[in-house]
N, C-alpha and C positions, 0 to 999 in steps of 0.2 A: 356383611352389613357395614363395611367401612365407609366413611364419609369424610368431608373436610374437617380439620381440627375445629373444635368448638371450645370456647371459654364462657362459663357462666360466672358473672361477678356480682358484687353487691347483694349477696344472698345470705340467708340464715340456713346453713347446711347442717342437717342432722345426718351424720354419716352412719350411725350404729356400729362404728368401728371403735372399740373401747380404748384403743391406743391413740386415736385421733378423733374424738367424739364430735367436734364442731369445726366448721370452717366457714370462710366467707367467699370462697371461689373454688371452682372446679375446672380442670382442663381435661379434654377428651381427645383421644387420637385413635384411629383405626378400631373404633367400636368399643374401646375400653377406657376406663379412667386412667389418665396419665399422671395427674397430680391433684391432690386435695389439700388446700391450704389457704394462703393469703392471695389477694388479688395480684400483688407484685410477683409472687412465685408462679402463679398461673400464667401471667403474661410472659414471663421470662421462659417458661417451659414451652409455650406455643405462641411465638410472636406473630405468626401469620394467621392465627385462628379467627374465625367468626366470633364476635363478642355479643353475648346476650346479657342484658342488664336485668337482674331479677328485681331491682327496685325494693330491696329489703324483704322480699317474700321468702317464706319457708320452703326449703327444698329437701325432699326425702328420697330414699331409694324407691325404685318402682315397686308397686305392690304385687304380691304373688298370692293367688288364690289356690290353696292346696286341694280344694274339692269343688269342682264345678262341672258343668256339662256343656262346654262351649261348642264342641263339634256338632252335637245334636241341636243345641240351641241356635247355632248360626244358620243351620239349614232352614229354620222356621221363623227367625226373628222378624223378617219383613212382613210376615203374615199376622203377627200378633199385636193386639192392642194391649199396651202395658198399663196396669193399674198400680204399679209399684210406687208407693209414696203418696198416692192421691188421698187427700185428707177427708173427703166426704163422699158418701154414696151418691148424692145428688150430682156432684161433678162427674163421678165415674159413669153414671147413667147418661149424662149429657155427652160424654165422650163416646159412649156406645152408640147413641142415637146418630151422632154425626158420622161415625164410621159405617153404620148400616147404610146411610144415604150414599156413601162413596163406593160401597162394595158391590161389584157387578155379580150377577148370577153366572155360574153356580157356586161362586166362592162363599166361604164362611167368614164370619167375624169370630175371632177367638181371643179370649182373655185367658192366658195359660200361666197361672201361678204368679208368684212374686208379690202377693197381697194377702191380706186377711181382713175379715169383717171388723176386727178390733181396731184397725187403723182408721176406720170411718167414724165421723162424728155421730152417725146414727147407730153405730154398734150393731149392724146387721148386714146380711147379704141382700141382694135384690130378690124380689119374689119372682116366681115364674110368670105371674100375671103381668108384672112390670116389664119383663123381658119380651113377652109375647106382644104387648102393646107397642113397644118400640120397634120390634122386628116381626111383623106377621108373616113375611115371605122369605127373608134372608136367614139361613141357618146361623144360629148363635150357640157357641160352646164356651162355657165359663168354668174353668177349673179352680177350685178353692183348695189349696194345700194338697195333701194326699187323701183327703177325706170325702170329697164330693165333687160332682160336676152338675151344672145346670144347663139343660138343653131346652131351647124353645120348640114349639110344635113343628116348625120347618125343619129343624135339625133332627127331630125324632123321625120325621118322614124320610129324610135322606138316609139315615143310618138303618132304618128298617125295624126299629123296635116297636113291637105290637103286643097285643094281649097274649099272643101265643109265644112270645120270646121268653125262654126260661132264664132265671137268674144264673149267672156264672158262679163257679166256686169262689167263695170269699167276697162276693159282690152282690149288690141288690139294685134292681130296677124298681124304684118306688112306684106304686100303682094307686089309682083312685078306687072308689068303692065298686066300680064296675070292672075292675081289673085292668084298666088301660094305663099305660105308662104316663106318668105326670110330667116327666122331663128331669126328675131328680135321680141321679145315680149315686150310690153310696159304696165306698170301700168298707168291707166288713170282715177283716180289715184290709184285704188284698186290693191294691190299687189297680190291678190289671184291667178291670172293667173301665176305668177312667182312661187309661192309655190306649186300650184297644179301640175304644170309641173315638178318641181323638185321631187315631191312625186312619179312620175311615174318611177323613176330610181330604180335599185336594192337596197335592204337594206342589211345591214350586218346581218349575223345570230347572235343569242344571245351571244354565246361565244366570237365572234369578237366584239360585242357591249360592252361587259364587258372590253375587252382589250382596245378598242378605248376610252372609258370613263376614264380609268386609265391613258392613255397617255395624254389625254386632261387635266386632273387634274394636272399631273406632269408638263405639259407645263405652266400652270398657276402658279404652285409653283415656277418654274424657273424665273418667272417674279415678284415674291414676293406676290402672292395672296394666302391667307389662308382661306378666307371666301367669300361667295357670297349670294346674295338674288336672287333666280331664279324667273323670271317674267312669267313663263309658256310659251305659244307660240302656234301658229297655228299648227295643226296636232300633238299636244302633248296631248293626251287624258289621263285623270286620271280615274282609276289607271293603265291602261294597259301599258302606256309608261313610267311608273315609276318603273317597275319591275327590270330593270337593276340597277338603282341607289340604290334601296332598297336591292338588292342582295349584292352589294358592301358594303353597310352599315352593313348588317348582317355579312358579312365575314371580317369586320374590314379593308377593303382596300381603304377606302376613305381618300384622302389627302387634301381635301378642305371641310370646313364646309358649309353646304347648308341649307338655309331656303327657302322653296318653296311656291310660290303662285299658286292658281288654276285658270286657264284660260278657260273660257267657249268656246265651239267649234262649237255650232250650232245656227245660227240666229233664233230668235223666241223661242228657247228652253232655253234661258239663266236662267230664273227664276227657271225652272225645274232642271237645272244642280245644281245651288247653293242650292236649297231646299234639294236636295239629299245629297250634300256634307256636309252641316252643320250637318247632322245626322251621317256621316261617320268619320269625323275628326274635331279636334278643334285646334285653333291657339295655338302654343307652344307645341303641342303634338309631342313627339320625345325626342331627347336629344341634347347635345351641338354640335353634329356632323351633325345630320340630323333632321330637325324639320319643322313642318307646320307653315306657316306665314300669311295665309289669302287668299283674293280673288284678281283677276286681273292678268295682266294689262288689259285684256279685261273683261269688266263687261256686256256690251250689244253692239251688233254690230252697232246699230244706233248711238252710241256715239263715234265711232272710226274714228278719222280723220287721214289722211295719210300725212307723212312728206316729200313728194316728191316735193321739191321746184322748179322743172322744169315745174310743171303744176300749174294751179290756185288752190287757197285754196278751198277745198271742203266744202260746207255747209252741216251741219248735217240735216237729215230729220226732218219734223215736229213731228214725233213720238218719238224723242229722249227722251224727258222728261218723257213721259208716260211709255216708256220702262224701263228707268233707275230707276225711283222712287221705284217700288216694290222690285227691287234687292237691292238697297241701304238700304231700310227699313228693309228687311230681314237680311242683314249683320249687321246693327246697332243693331237690336233687339237681335242678337246672339253674339254681341260684337266681330265680325270678322273685323279685319283691312282689308282695301282694297287699291289698287293702281289703278289708271286710266290713261291710255295712253291719252295724250292730247297735241298736238303740238301747237295749235293756241288759242289765247285769246278768240276768239268767242266761241270755244268749251268749254273752261274752264268756261266762264261766264254762259253758260246754265247749265253746270254740277253743278256749285255752287248754282244756283237757286234751284235745286233739293236737294242738301245737306242741304241748309238752311231750306227748307221746312220740311225735315225729322228731322232735329235737333230740331225743335219746339216741336215735339212729342217724339222723342227718342234722348236725348242729346248725342252728339258725343264726348264729353269730355272724354279723356282717351283712345279713339280708335285711334291708330296711322295710320290714313288713309293719303294718299298723291297722288299728281299728279306726273306722269312721263313726262319728257321732258320740256314742258312749254316754248318753245323758244320765243314766242311772248306775254307772259303774261303781262298784264298792272299793273300799280301801284295799281289801285283800286282793282283788283282781288287778288293781293298779300296780301293786307290788309284783304280781305274777307277770304282768306285761314288762315291767322294768327288768325282772330277772331274765327274761327271754330276749331282751334287747329290742323290744318292739316300741312303736310309737302310737300316738293317738291324735287324730285330726278332728278338731271340733268345729262345728258350724253354728250359725246363729238361728237355728230352727226354733229355739225356745222363744226368741223375740216375736215369732209368729204364733206360737202355740202355748206360751206360758200360762195364759188364762185357762186353757183346757186342762193343762197338767195340774194346776192348783185345784181346779174343780174336782178332779178325779183322785189325786194323791195327797193333796193338802199343801199348805204353804211351807211347812217344815221340810218336806221331801223336796220341794222345788228349790230350796236354798243351795243344793249342790247338784244342779242339773244342767251341765255337768260340773264335777268338782275340779275345776281347772287348776287352782292353786295346789291342791293335793297331788295332782299329776306331776306338776313341775317340781314340787318338793321331793317326789320320789325319784327324780332324775329321768323321767320319761320324756322323750322328745315330743313336744306339743306344737302343733301348727294350727292356723285358722283358715277358714274358708266360708263359702256361702251355701253350697249345695244348690246353686241356681241351675235352671231357671224356673223350675216348677214349684218346688216346695218353699222356696225363699227367694228374695230378690238378689240380683247379682251385684248390688251396690256394696262395695267393701266398707264404706263409711257407716253403713247400718250395722255391720258386724263389729267394727271398732267402737261404735257407740255402745253397743250391747256389752262388749268386754269391759268397758270402763264404767258404765252406769248400771248395768244389769237390767235395764228396762225393756219391756216389750214395746212394740209399736203402739199398743194401746195405753202405754204409760205405767204399767204395773212393774214395780221394782221387785225382782225375784231373789237377789242374793244379798247376804250380809257383806259387810266391807271386806272381810278376809277372803271372800271368793271372787272379788272384783280385781281388776288389774289397773295399775297406773298406766298413763298414756304411752310411755316409752315401752313398757313390757308388751302392751297390746300391739304396738306398731312392730315390735320384733317378731311377734307371732305371724304377722302379715308380710314379713320380709325375710330377714336372716334365718329365722327358725324354719320357715317353710322349705328351705332348700334341702333339708334332710329328707323330705318326703319325695323328692325327685332325684336324690343322689347327686346333688349339685352344690354341696357345701364348698364355700370358698370361691365359687365361680360368680355368684351374684347375691343380691340381698343386702349389700352394704355399698356405700359410696366410698370406695377404697381403691387405691392405685392397683391396677392389674385386673380388677373385676370388670365384668360386662357393664357398659355405660348405660344403665337403665335408671332413670330418675324422673321425679315429678316435682313441678313447681305448683304450690297450692294456692287456691283462691283466697284462703285465709289461714291463719296460723293454728295448726292442729293443737299445739301445746298451750295456747292461751285463749282460744275461743271458749265460750261457755259450753258445758257438756251438752246442752240441748242443741247446739249448733254443729256438733261434730258430723252429724248425719248429712248436713247440707254442704260439706266440703266437696270441691271438685278440683280438677287439674286445669291450670291455665297453660301449662306446657308439659307435654309428656315426651320423653326421649327414650328410644329403644336402640341400644347398640350405637349410640352416638348420632342417631338420626331422629329428627322430630317426627312424631307420628300423630300428634294432636296439639292444637294451639287455640286459644281463645283470647279475645280482646287484643291487646298489643301484639300478641304472638300468633294471631290467627293466620297471618300471611306466611308464617314459617312452615305450616303444616301442608302436606301434599293434598292435592285435590281428591275428591271422592265422587264417583258418579252418582247421579240421583238414585234414590231407592227404586227397586223394581219388585213388583209392578207399580204403575203410577198411582194405584189406589191404596198403596201400602200405608198403614198407620204411621210408620216411621217418617213418611214424608210430611205429615201434618202435626202429629202429636209428639213424635220423637220417642225417647226412652224414659229413663227415670224422671219422675215428676219434679219440676223446679218450682219451689214456692216463690211468692212475690219477693220475699227477702233475698232468696238466692239469685233471682234475676236482677235485683237491685245491686247485688255485689258484683255481678258480671259487668255492670256498667262501670264499676271502678277500674276494671281491667281494660276499658276501651278508651282510646285516646281520640276518638272521633269528635269533631266539633259539634255535630248535630246528633240528636237521638231520633227515634222514630216513634210516632204515635201508636204504632201497633206492637213493635218488638223492642221498644226502648233502645238499648245499645247492643242487643244480641243480633247484630247484622249478619255475622257469619252463618248463624243457624238459619236466618231468613233466606239469605241468598243461596245457601246450600240445599234448601228444600226444593223438591220437584214441584213445578207449577205447570198447569195445562195451558201454556202459551209459548209462542215462538220466541218472544222477547221477554225474558223474565223480569228485567228491570222495569220495562214499561208496564208489565202486568201488575207488579207490586205497587207501582206508582198509581195505577188506576184504582187500586183498592185503598188508596190513602196511606200507603206504607212509604216511609221515607228512607228505607235502607238503600234504595237505588241511588239516592243522591248523596250518600255519605262517603 
């Protein structure tokens, strides 16, 4: 990923390097940081470099998401209407109506996670009657967290659910008085019914999946993400469902570094899956852009608890330990790191019994294994994790489900859900992520806001001050600390000479904006390995072009990704040096001109609609 030398000057650089915590200039050469210091030092180190003036903006290391599902999410991103951050149900339904009008048969309109009813001013989900009125003929599928899905009558007809369709294990097809499906599907608590129904929808053809994944990566770049650890996922089979990301890697079109874990797909065949995979690939295999990272988050199905706090905590079956031990033993013997989804302390307790047993025969020291989630982990089990050298990756699922947790378990129990400070005090490696795209939004600033404020998207404060983090500590969990979870310590996560040159220039100063504005931060310049992968405003011309979203009816072409408030759009204008704004898009010209429009001459088309982006 080598490129021409680059110098960023006139910046407020937060390096997260304790020996050199701040700087006002950075020099980059051959994909790595060459020098971090003063403007004079940077210019002397790279006198022929391209110079980027930060104009006093905050620069931070590229953000790293230690738990997301980018590979699966990328295959579907262009098909999904995102309600992430939308403040009212009325606006969300307006978006749905507009997308229904754009979507040709036999395609579906899908809203797949990343939102909760608590974010809406109305504090409710749409009714089935509202959805059916908007879309009498176009199938609509709306996934809310891991608890339910709403299907209109057209979608029910397509998936074939009738009076005679039985409820699957752990799921419910809600019915009316006559026994006919209403369109509401419930996880009770198993979310398989939600995923299997979604899987019945049309898939994008491979060339569109390539385009979709590129757009999803660029969306993450726009939010400051430069690296992720992919946690696998249901209906994400290896190696078949990795062909698109591997093509992008081979073609040099990846703009996010990915370390991927392998997720078993078939109950009772988990050991066979991992026995096969340890012969095909090894941890660390790949390069700095795309590399294998180990096993999980699913190791065995009998150890998978579900985080739907609207239902009672599920007890894992008696077979859990017997199923889990041979898989963990195989991984330990082959020095494969693993991650295990575990919401509840009871599940963690039983898993640790297995890990400790294996450790007596095959020491786990040096294997960076960890739990994901751990919302209710006890102090005792935190100390057990520390003793075994494990880590804990936390995600902001509580910002979407905090109200449900409090309703079931009480506000006192919610004060340590999860107990992040206690984990760190015990010496456990702790990293942060999103668990996007289905249960939570992929926006890292939503996670950083939650770590600092403890608030849900509905505004409920969950944690006392001692379980919240200061802004620098929260940022470390999204950068330097997350490198432990991909075995890349010292390689990235800081702005430090010798490390990979991944950085973000922010739309506003993370360290001084009001806490309520943290969630609205974006990147105006994202650099990956010394190459610009995203730019806005003054820096828009530095970013490489991106083909229009495919298909042309894609929600990405008109709505885009994470919701931008009016205030956020106004701040984008501050980054734009254009003389004229636009009556339709203000100063967000790059987004307007980058959108796909059904006309041969895009500039004339926008002008015909009264948009002035063409003239700026």
